[in-house]
C-alpha positions as CSV (number, residue, x, y, z in Angstrom):
1,K,96.7,131.2,-6.1
2,G,95.8,129.2,-3.0
3,L,94.8,126.1,-5.0
4,T,98.0,126.3,-7.0
5,R,100.1,126.5,-3.8
6,F,98.1,123.6,-2.3
7,A,98.7,121.5,-5.5
8,T,102.4,122.3,-5.3
9,E,102.7,121.5,-1.6
10,E,100.2,118.6,-1.4
11,P,100.0,117.1,-4.9
12,R,98.3,113.8,-3.8
13,R,95.7,115.6,-1.8
14,A,95.1,118.1,-4.5
15,Y,94.5,115.3,-7.0
16,A,91.9,113.7,-4.7
17,V,90.2,117.0,-4.1
18,G,90.2,117.8,-7.8
19,L,88.5,114.5,-8.6
20,L,85.9,115.2,-6.0
21,V,85.3,118.7,-7.4
22,D,85.0,117.2,-10.9
23,G,82.1,115.0,-9.6
24,V,84.0,111.7,-9.3
25,G,82.4,109.6,-6.6
26,C,84.2,108.4,-3.5
27,E,84.3,104.8,-4.6
28,E,86.0,105.8,-7.9
29,I,88.5,108.1,-6.1
30,G,89.3,105.1,-3.8
31,I,90.1,102.9,-6.8
32,R,92.2,105.6,-8.4
33,T,94.1,106.3,-5.2
34,G,94.4,102.7,-4.0
35,R,92.2,103.1,-0.9
36,T,89.1,101.4,0.4
37,Y,85.8,103.3,0.4
38,D,86.0,104.1,4.1
39,A,89.7,105.0,3.9
40,T,88.9,107.3,1.0
41,R,86.1,109.1,2.9
42,Q,88.5,109.7,5.8
43,Y,91.3,110.8,3.5
44,L,89.0,113.3,1.7
45,M,88.0,114.8,5.1
46,Q,91.6,115.2,5.9
47,C,92.3,116.7,2.5
48,R,89.6,119.3,3.0
49,K,91.1,120.3,6.3
50,Q,94.5,120.6,4.8
51,L,93.1,122.7,1.9
52,A,91.2,125.2,4.1
53,P,94.2,127.4,5.1
54,F,95.2,127.7,1.4
55,I,91.8,129.2,0.4
56,S,90.6,130.8,3.7
57,H,91.2,134.3,2.2
58,C,88.5,133.7,-0.4
59,L,85.9,131.8,1.5
60,D,83.8,134.9,2.2
61,M,83.3,135.2,-1.6
62,L,81.3,132.0,-1.7
63,P,77.5,132.3,-1.6
64,S,76.0,131.4,1.7
């Protein structure tokens, strides 16, 4: 549910995170989103921070 809500509220960020999860490299994500490599790395870090509250309730289910 959290990922769905994130995608609804932050569709561009969800797209970038989805590409990353699918194994697309930072350089390719930059091309697809119209950003430089460095800007893409920064953007992905921001995306992860924005995503965290949406999935915080299930983080303890992840293996450590």
